Structure formats: C-alpha cells, structure tokens
C-alpha positions in Angstrom: -27.2 -12.8 -12.4 -30.9 -14.1 -12.8 -32.3 -15.0 -9.6 -32.0 -12.1 -6.5 -34.9 -13.1 -4.8 -34.4 -14.5 -1.5 -30.9 -13.2 -0.5 -29.5 -12.9 2.4 -26.8 -12.3 4.1 -23.1 -14.3 5.7 -19.8 -14.3 7.1 -17.3 -15.3 4.4 -15.0 -18.2 6.1 -11.8 -17.4 6.6 -11.3 -14.1 6.8 -11.8 -11.0 9.2 -14.4 -9.5 8.7 -15.9 -9.7 5.0 -19.3 -11.0 4.7 -21.2 -11.7 1.2 -24.6 -12.3 -0.3 -26.1 -15.7 -0.6 -27.9 -16.0 -3.9 -29.3 -19.5 -5.4 -26.7 -20.0 -7.5 -23.9 -17.9 -5.6 -22.0 -16.2 -2.2 -21.2 -12.6 -3.7 -18.3 -11.0 -1.8 -19.8 -7.5 -0.3 -16.7 -5.0 0.8 -17.3 -2.2 3.1 -21.0 -3.6 3.9 -21.8 -4.2 7.8 -25.1 -5.5 8.5 -26.1 -5.3 12.0 -27.5 -7.9 14.2 -28.4 -9.0 17.5 -27.6 -10.2 20.8 -29.0 -13.5 18.3 -27.0 -12.9 15.5 -30.5 -12.2 14.0 -29.9 -9.4 10.6 -31.7 -6.2 12.1 -32.6 -5.3 8.1 -30.0 -2.6 8.7 -27.1 -2.5 6.4 -24.1 0.1 7.3 -21.9 1.1 4.2 -18.9 2.5 4.4 -14.4 2.4 3.8 -11.8 3.9 4.1 -12.5 6.0 1.2 -15.9 6.7 2.3 -18.1 5.4 -0.6 -16.1 4.1 -3.6 -16.7 1.9 -6.6 -15.9 -1.9 -4.7 -18.9 -1.2 -2.4 -21.5 -2.7 -4.5 -24.4 -0.3 -3.5 -26.5 -1.2 -6.4 -26.4 -4.6 -5.4 -27.6 -3.9 -2.0 -30.5 -2.1 -2.9 -32.0 -4.8 -5.2 -31.1 -7.8 -3.3 -32.6 -5.8 0.2 -35.1 -3.2 -0.9 -36.5 -2.7 2.4 -33.2 -2.4 4.3 -32.3 0.7 6.0 -29.3 1.5 4.7 -26.4 4.2 7.6 -23.2 5.8 6.0 -21.1 4.2 7.8 -18.4 7.1 7.9 -14.5 6.1 8.0 -13.3 8.9 6.7 -13.6 12.4 7.8 -12.9 14.5 4.6 -15.9 12.5 2.4 -18.2 13.0 4.8 -17.2 16.7 4.5 -17.2 16.9 1.1 -20.4 14.5 0.4 -22.6 15.4 2.8 -25.7 16.5 1.2 -25.2 13.5 -0.6 -24.6 11.4 2.6 -28.3 13.2 3.8 -29.8 12.7 0.3 -29.0 9.0 0.3 -28.9 7.5 3.4 -31.7 6.4 6.2 -28.7 7.3 9.1 -25.6 8.2 9.1 -22.8 6.7 12.0 -21.2 10.2 12.5 -20.3 10.2 16.3 -20.5 13.6 17.6 -21.4 15.3 14.5 -24.2 17.0 13.5 -26.2 15.5 16.4 -29.1 17.3 16.2 -30.1 16.3 13.2 -32.2 13.4 13.2 -30.3 11.4 10.5 -27.4 11.3 12.9 -26.2 8.3 15.3 -24.4 8.5 18.5 -22.2 5.6 16.6 -18.8 4.9 15.2 -17.0 2.5 13.4 -13.7 2.5 14.9 -15.2 2.0 19.0 -17.1 -1.1 18.3 -13.6 -2.0 16.4 -10.7 -2.0 18.7 -14.1 -2.6 21.5 -13.2 -6.5 21.8 -10.4 -8.4 23.1 -8.7 -10.2 19.7 -5.1 -10.7 18.7 -4.0 -7.3 17.7 -6.7 -5.3 18.7 -6.0 -4.4 22.2 -2.7 -2.7 23.1 -1.1 -3.5 26.7 -0.1 -1.1 29.1 3.8 -0.9 29.8 5.5 0.0 32.9 8.5 0.9 30.7 8.6 4.5 29.3 11.2 6.3 27.1 9.9 9.0 26.3 7.3 11.4 27.7 5.2 12.6 24.7 4.6 10.8 21.1 2.3 12.0 17.8 1.6 9.7 15.0 1.7 12.2 11.7 1.8 12.5 8.1 5.1 14.0 6.6 3.8 17.7 5.0 -0.2 16.6 5.3 -1.8 20.1 7.0 -5.0 20.1 6.2 -6.4 17.1 8.0 -3.4 15.4 9.8 -1.4 18.9 10.6 1.9 17.9 9.8 2.2 21.8 10.8 0.9 21.7 14.2 3.2 18.4 14.9 6.4 20.9 14.1 5.5 23.6 16.4 4.3 20.9 19.5 7.5 18.8 19.4 9.9 22.4 19.3 7.9 23.6 22.6 7.8 20.6 24.4 11.9 19.7 23.4 12.8 23.1 24.1 12.1 22.8 27.5 13.8 19.2 28.5 10.9 16.9 27.4 12.0 13.9 25.3 9.5 12.9 22.5 8.6 10.1 19.7 7.8 11.2 16.0 6.1 8.1 13.6 5.3 8.5 9.9 1.8 7.6 9.0 3.3 6.3 5.2 3.1 2.3 4.3 5.5 3.4 0.9 7.2 6.6 2.6 8.9 8.3 -0.9 12.4 9.7 -0.6 11.3 12.9 -0.7 9.2 12.5 2.2 11.4 10.0 4.2 14.7 13.2 3.3 11.7 16.1 4.3 11.0 13.6 7.6 14.5 13.3 8.9 16.0 17.2 7.2 12.6 19.4 9.2 14.9 21.7 10.9 13.8 21.1 14.8 13.9 17.5 14.7 16.9 17.4 13.3 17.9 20.0 16.1 16.6 17.7 18.7 17.4 13.9 17.5 20.8 15.5 16.9 20.4 16.7 21.2 19.2 13.6 22.2 15.6 14.3 22.5 14.0 13.3 19.9 13.5 9.3 18.5 11.8 9.3 14.4 10.1 6.7 13.2 9.5 6.2 9.8 5.9 3.0 9.4 6.6 -0.5 11.3 4.7 -3.1 11.3 1.8 -3.3 14.6 3.4 -5.0 16.8 6.6 -3.5 17.0 3.9 0.1 16.7 2.4 -0.4 19.4 5.3 -0.7 21.5 6.7 1.9 20.5 3.9 4.1 21.0 3.1 2.7 24.9 6.3 3.3 25.5 5.3 7.8 25.5 3.0 8.8 28.5 0.8 10.9 26.8 0.1 10.7 22.8 -0.7 14.5 20.9 -3.5 14.4 17.8 -3.2 17.9 16.2 -5.6 16.3 13.8 -8.6 18.3 12.7 -10.4 17.1 8.8 -10.3 13.4 11.3 -12.2 10.5 11.8 -11.9 9.5 15.5 -9.1 8.3 14.5 -8.3 4.9 15.8 -5.3 5.6 17.0 -6.5 7.8 20.0 -8.1 4.7 21.0 -5.3 2.4 21.4 -3.3 5.0 23.3 -5.7 4.6 26.1 -6.0 1.5 25.8 -2.1 1.7 26.8 -3.5 3.6 29.5 -2.2 6.9 28.2 -3.2 10.3 28.2 -3.9 11.8 24.9 -4.5 15.7 24.0 -6.6 15.9 21.0 -7.4 19.3 18.8 -10.5 20.7 19.5 -11.0 21.4 15.6 -10.8 17.6 15.2 -14.0 16.4 13.3 -15.4 14.0 15.5 -14.9 12.2 18.8 -14.3 14.8 21.5 -17.3 14.2 23.4 -15.8 10.6 23.9 -12.6 12.2 24.7 -13.0 15.2 27.3 -12.5 15.1 29.8 -12.7 12.2 31.5 -9.7 10.5 28.6 -8.0 13.4 27.4 -7.9 17.1 27.2 -9.0 18.7 23.8 -7.1 22.0 23.2 -7.0 24.6 20.4 -4.3 24.2 18.3 -4.3 27.3 16.9 -3.4 29.8 19.9 0.1 29.3 22.0 -1.3 28.6 25.2 -2.5 25.2 23.8 1.3 24.8 23.6 1.8 26.0 26.9 -0.8 23.7 28.6 0.5 20.7 26.4 3.2 21.4 27.9 2.1 21.3 31.8 0.2 18.0 30.8 2.9 16.0 29.5 5.0 17.2 32.4 2.0 15.9 35.4 1.5 12.7 33.1 5.8 12.2 33.3 5.4 12.3 36.6 2.0 10.2 37.4 1.8 7.9 40.6 -2.3 6.4 40.0 -2.2 2.7 39.3 -1.1 1.1 35.7 -4.5 0.4 33.6 -7.2 3.2 35.6 -7.7 5.0 32.3 -7.6 1.3 30.1 -10.4 -0.2 32.6 -12.2 3.2 33.2 -12.8 2.8 28.7 -13.4 -1.0 28.7 -16.3 -0.5 31.3 -17.3 2.4 29.5 -16.4 1.7 26.0 -16.1 -2.3 25.6 -18.0 -4.7 23.6 -20.9 -5.2 26.2 -21.7 -2.1 27.0 -21.0 0.0 23.1 -23.3 -3.1 21.7 -26.4 -1.9 24.4 -25.5 1.5 23.4 -25.4 0.9 19.3 -28.6 -1.0 20.7 -30.7 1.6 22.1 -30.0 4.3 19.6 -31.1 1.6 16.6 -34.1 0.8 18.5 -35.1 4.7 18.7 -34.0 5.7 15.4 -35.8 2.6 13.3 -37.7 0.6 16.2 -35.8 -2.0 16.5 -36.3 -3.9 19.4 -32.4 -5.6 19.9 -30.4 -5.7 23.8 -26.9 -5.9 21.8 -26.4 -4.7 18.1 -23.2 -5.1 16.3 -21.7 -6.2 12.8 -22.2 -9.6 11.5 -19.1 -9.5 10.4 -17.8 -9.7 13.8 -19.8 -12.9 14.7 -16.8 -15.2 15.1 -14.7 -12.4 16.9 -17.4 -12.0 18.8 -18.4 -15.8 19.8 -14.6 -16.1 20.0 -14.0 -13.7 22.9 -16.9 -14.7 24.9 -18.2 -18.1 24.6 -17.5 -18.2 28.4 -18.7 -15.1 30.0 -21.4 -14.5 27.7 -22.6 -18.5 26.5 -25.5 -17.0 24.3 -22.7 -15.1 22.5 -21.7 -18.6 21.6 -24.3 -20.7 20.9 
C-alpha cells in the first residue's frame, strides 16, 4: 500500500455497519472502527475505536494513524473487563473514552455509549415490541458458571428467593455454543431443578433473536445481577419491551441512565436486596399502567434524535466541534431509511 494520501472513510455497501478507508487504489475494510459524522453526514475528524474484545488485532490502529494523522481517537467501550484491565493504556493512547458514567471526573470521559446508539433507531431486530401476553413474573439472562461478570451465583440466589415465594421465572443462558458440561450444569443446578419440577421456572438455552425477544417480553420484570459489564444492550431492549429492569449497584456503568426512571439499582450482596427484589416483582406483576409507558419515555429521552443531540453537545464541548447531531458513519444507510419521511434533511 504505497499511497495513503487523501484517504477518506466510506460506508461499505451491502454491510449492516461496516466502514472502510478509500485510498487511491482500493477500499480497505475497517472492523471495529466507528467514524463520527454530523447532521449533514460530514465526517467530524473523530474516530471511535473498539469491539466486543476491546482493542484486538482485528483493529488496525497503525493504518488509522497513517491515514488520519490529525483525527481524534476515542475508545468505544464495549467490553467491561477490557476497560478495567487496560484503563491506564486507554487514558494514555486515546483522546477520549466513551464510557458513560464511568470515571466522570476524568477530562477524557465522554457521556456516550455505543449500545445506546445501536438501539436508538426503529430498525429490524433492533426494537422490541411490547406485548400484553405475560407468562412469567421475572426473567434473567445469565452465563452459566460465570461468577465474575455475569454473576451466575447471584442468579441462583435470586431465583431461589423469588420462586420460593411462588413467583414464576424465565432463565436464559447467553452461550451460543453450549457445551454438554455447561448444559448439564444449567439444567441440573439443584435450585433450578427444584423449581422447574414445581412448574415455577423455565430454562432456555440460546435461541435465535426473534424467539429470544419474544420470550423476554413475556416476563414482567428483567433482573440483571451483572457486575463488570458494559451496560448490556439487553437492558435497553427490555425497557423497549416496556419492562421494568432491576440492575446491580456494582454494574460497571449505566446506572445513571437506568435508576430511578427506568428501574431500580440494588446491592445484590445484601439480604435486603433479595427482599426488595421480591417486592418489586410482586408490584410489577399487578401493575395496571398503560402499555408502552416506559418505552415511550425511553424513546423521548434516548431515541435517535435526542441521543444524537446529546452526543453532539458532548463532542462540541470536548473537541470544539460545531454540530447539531452526531452519530456513527456506519449507520448512515439506517438513518436515511428511518428518517426519510419525518426528517428529509437526514435522508437527502
């Protein structure tokens, strides 16, 4: 690759959210790279970088630096464990980090989060539709045996406490490739086995998206005992399904978004949290508030336009840009499709 002058970012046609670098001779696909654009789709000279592994060898930082030497690089946090273990390097290398309410006193902290933008536009497989059909009182998404981030141990305690009081629940494992060992541990966990037999608990291994969404929407409350986790998108999806969510007070970040408007934050290491969890689920089970009330509130505050405005304000303050909206170039096609009727300037 000899000529890296006059490089520009382009959205790669036919992909959902991938951009590439257009050089004199070629277009180079850039995974884990998220250039930011304004309301006119104009590149802001700010590049968010990150994937679900944090920063790995799929992300070509060297090429980015060569092609865009004056660009501001910001870390796009999508992995809680990576953030915790590499935070010093992130502060040294990047001009900012998108970590929402994590370390807000740091001057490089940006009140932005990847998953909120991903879930902010009405698009196939991205909005969960609420349903009046309720089969379970609560649901938990877990990862079998993970007592560090997903807190399988807390999941077992919560299920025991709620089901022993006659409530019904759904537990779904997050594993795609579910080994025989984990499958056995999931179904033979003595607490689970007891309540499955009693008809109070349903277990589900990983299922395709649409079925997964439908299952989750059929519970009144979603509970997240996760800790070192980067504000799981499943929390947002459950709010879009008009469900109240219960999160842990040691969730790495996202607490300021959820509590108290869309859910409650509990200390799951205390006995009082289990009792409070029981109270919340019982109350939600009997609520008569109109369907969509939480969904509407979320979309009013964090739908695409309000979120893109808040991102613009954050970037304007930190990097002296001058934009009304800010979002990922990767989503240009989706934005045009979504807003072509209501907002012609975004569909031009």
